[in-house]
C-alpha positions in Angstrom: 159.4 -7.7 102.5 160.2 -7.7 98.9 158.0 -7.1 95.6 158.9 -6.9 92.0 156.3 -4.9 90.0 155.7 -4.7 86.3 153.4 -1.7 85.3 151.8 -1.1 82.0 152.1 2.9 81.6 149.3 4.9 79.9 149.5 8.2 78.0 153.3 8.4 78.0 156.0 7.5 75.7 157.5 4.5 77.6 155.5 1.4 77.5 155.9 0.0 80.8 157.8 0.2 84.3 159.4 -2.6 86.0 161.1 -2.2 89.6 161.4 -3.7 92.8 160.4 -2.5 96.4 162.3 -4.0 99.3 161.4 -2.9 102.7 159.5 0.3 101.3 162.5 1.5 99.3 162.8 1.1 95.5 165.4 -0.6 93.6 166.1 -1.6 90.0 163.9 0.7 88.3 163.8 0.2 84.5 161.6 1.9 81.8 160.7 0.2 78.6 160.7 2.9 76.1 160.4 6.4 76.4 163.0 9.0 76.2 166.2 6.9 76.9 168.0 9.9 78.7 165.1 11.1 80.8 163.9 7.7 81.9 167.4 6.5 82.7 167.9 9.7 85.0 164.6 9.2 86.7 165.5 5.4 87.3 168.9 6.4 88.7 167.6 9.0 90.9 164.7 6.6 92.1 167.4 4.1 93.2 167.3 3.7 97.0 164.5 6.2 97.6 161.6 5.2 100.0 158.2 4.7 98.1 156.4 7.6 100.3 159.4 10.1 99.2 159.2 9.0 95.5 155.6 9.4 95.4 155.7 12.8 97.1 158.4 14.2 94.5 157.0 12.6 91.3 153.4 12.6 91.3 151.7 15.1 89.5 154.9 16.0 87.1 153.6 17.0 83.7 155.0 16.4 80.2 152.1 15.2 78.2 148.9 16.8 79.1 148.6 15.8 82.7 150.9 13.0 82.6 154.7 11.9 82.4 156.9 9.0 83.1 157.9 10.2 86.4 154.2 10.4 87.4 153.5 7.1 85.9 156.1 5.8 88.5 154.5 7.4 91.3 151.2 5.9 90.1 152.9 2.5 89.8 154.1 2.8 93.3 151.0 3.9 94.7 149.0 1.1 93.2 151.6 -1.3 94.4 152.2 -0.5 98.1 
């Protein structure tokens, strides 16, 4: 099963995240806005990981308050499973 997700972030520097989920594996993560180096790093590390593993690793990471771009990616994945 293949799904493309466009997610509007909340409370972080990036304005949105786009990614594909193909058979439970995340591909093509792109953050719109945000800290370019950090978001590109997260996107590259996320490539090819399962949705469950990404949620486990990224959910709860804090940067601004109780939130971060990696946390937003985890929430986006959770909401779109």
